[in-house]
Residue, then its C-alpha position, 0 to 999 in steps of 0.5 A: m500500500s502506498y501513501i503520502d504523509g505530510f505536514v506544514a509548520a509555521v516557524p518564525t524566521a528567527n527559529k530557522e536554525k532550530y528548525i533545521e536541527h530538529a528536522k535532521l534529528s526527526s528524519v532519523v526517527f522517521k526513517d527508522h519507522g519506515a519512511l523511504k524519503i523525506t523532503e524539507a522546504w523553507g519559504 
């Protein structure tokens, strides 16, 4: 079964670096739980 799961988060520009660090850490967890691909975007 195929599916796409996603979310949008409003992050203040002042917190961009914190968001990037969080995204790096959470991508490991998502992949450990079966994610095949993770895409991050800003803007």
